[in-house]
C-alpha positions as CSV (number, residue, x, y, z in Angstrom):
1,M,-0.9,-12.0,6.0
2,P,-3.4,-10.0,8.3
3,R,-7.0,-11.0,9.3
4,Y,-9.9,-9.0,8.4
5,F,-13.6,-9.7,10.2
6,F,-16.7,-8.5,7.9
7,D,-19.5,-7.6,10.1
8,V,-22.8,-7.0,8.7
9,R,-25.3,-4.3,9.5
10,E,-29.0,-3.9,8.5
11,F,-30.7,-0.9,10.4
12,E,-29.8,-1.6,13.8
13,R,-29.0,-5.1,13.5
14,L,-25.3,-6.2,13.8
15,I,-23.7,-9.3,12.9
16,S,-20.5,-10.0,13.8
17,D,-17.9,-11.7,12.1
18,T,-16.0,-14.2,15.0
19,E,-13.8,-15.8,12.0
20,G,-12.4,-12.9,9.7
21,E,-10.5,-13.7,6.6
22,E,-6.6,-13.5,5.6
23,L,-6.1,-11.2,2.9
24,A,-2.8,-9.6,1.3
25,D,-3.8,-5.9,1.1
26,S,-6.4,-2.8,1.2
27,D,-7.4,-3.4,-2.3
28,A,-8.4,-7.1,-1.6
29,V,-10.1,-6.1,1.7
30,A,-12.2,-3.3,-0.4
31,R,-13.0,-6.1,-3.2
32,E,-14.2,-8.5,-0.6
33,A,-16.3,-6.3,1.3
34,A,-17.9,-5.1,-2.0
35,L,-18.4,-8.3,-3.1
36,A,-20.0,-9.6,0.5
37,A,-22.3,-6.6,0.6
38,I,-23.7,-7.7,-2.7
39,H,-24.2,-11.4,-1.8
40,I,-25.6,-10.6,1.5
41,A,-27.9,-8.1,0.2
42,K,-29.7,-10.5,-2.2
43,E,-30.6,-12.4,1.0
44,L,-31.3,-9.6,3.3
45,L,-32.8,-6.8,1.9
46,N,-36.5,-5.6,2.2
47,A,-38.2,-5.5,-1.4
48,S,-39.0,-1.8,-1.2
49,R,-36.3,0.2,0.9
50,S,-33.2,-1.0,3.1
51,T,-29.6,-0.5,3.4
52,L,-26.8,-2.9,4.4
53,A,-23.5,-2.4,5.0
54,V,-20.4,-4.6,5.6
55,E,-18.1,-2.7,8.0
56,V,-14.6,-4.5,8.0
57,R,-12.2,-4.5,11.5
58,D,-8.7,-5.1,11.3
59,E,-6.9,-7.5,13.7
60,E,-6.9,-4.9,16.3
61,G,-10.7,-4.3,16.3
62,L,-10.4,-0.8,14.3
63,K,-12.8,-0.3,11.7
64,I,-11.1,0.4,8.6
65,L,-13.6,0.2,5.6
66,R,-17.4,0.3,4.9
67,A,-19.1,-1.0,2.1
68,T,-22.8,0.0,1.7
69,V,-25.9,-1.3,-0.5
70,T,-29.0,0.7,-0.8
71,L,-31.9,-0.6,-2.5
72,R,-35.1,2.0,-3.0
73,V,-37.8,0.9,-5.2
74,E,-40.3,3.4,-6.4
75,R,-43.6,3.0,-8.0
76,L,-44.0,5.8,-10.9
């Protein structure tokens, strides 16, 4: 199975995945990226406004997918 790397980007900060994960196909990669973005967002996002992305690289280092979570809280 191919290995994919899930890097986390919050604003200008990039946290590189050095271990990766073996997944069967592109659907599994998209699902894992979305779940990772949601899970990580709970820990990292600022309470008023923030954007977080999980950028997926393949074994050759090519970016193949990005899952983004955006939070904006507006007082009405």
